[in-house]
N, C-alpha and C positions, 0 to 999 in steps of 0.2 A: 312340445316343450323346448324344442331346440331353439326356437325363436326367442324364448323368454330367458334362456340361459346363455349369456354371453361369454365369449372366450376372453382371454386376457389381453390380446390386442384391442378388441372392441372396448373393453373395460377401461383401458387406459385413456381412451379418447372421450369417454363420457364424464360429465360433472358428477360430483358425488350425490346430489339430490336424484339424478336419474337412476343411479345404480340403486339408491335406497327405494325409490318407487318401483323399480323393476323387481328387487328382492321381495318387496312386500306383496306386490300382485301375484307373484310366483307362489308365495306362502298362501295366499287366498286360493289360488287355483288348486293347489295341492290339498288344501283342507277340504275344499268342495269335492275333490275326486275321492277322497278318503272317507267321506260321509257314508257312502253305501258300498265300501269296500275294505279289504283287509290286505295288509302288506304281506300276510302269510297264507291268503287263500289261493284258490286255483280256478276261480270263476273268471270269466272274461274281463269284468270290471276290475277284479283284483290284479290281474296281470297288467292291465293298463295303468292302473294307479301305481303299482310297484315300479313299472318302467318310468313312469314320471317322477316319481320320488328318487329313483336312482340318478336320474338326470338332473334334478334340480336341488337335491338336499343341501349342497354347499351354499347355493344361492338363499335358500330359505333360512339358513343359519344367520344370515345377515339382515333378515327382514326387520323393519322398524315396527315394533309392537303397536305403537299408537296408530300408524297408518293401517296396519292390518285390521285392527279393531274398528277403526273408522269404515273401512271398506265392507266389513261384515255386518255392521250395525245399521247400514243404510238400506232398507228394503226399497227396491225399485218397482216391484210388483207384488200384488197380494200373495201369489203362490210361488214366489221366489224361493230357492234353496238357500238356506243360511247355515253356516257351519257353527259348531259349537267352539267356543274359545278354548276349551279343554283339548281339542284335537290339535291345536298348534302347540 
């Protein structure tokens, strides 16, 4: 997650569209992680999802809903995991 969550110095150098895409992709990743996990659970996937959420929550707040829906609605493979919009 650290690669997706930029620091302030890096953010200042990026154009607005890049930040919007980064935040939207981060939201998709978090949504996919949370499909089979709980932020309040104690299983391994819960701990991973909670750690990712803690690192990315501020970025997710700035996600462009249109981009997130577009990313989630495009199935690339028959068995691809897709997140429910309600999780966002």
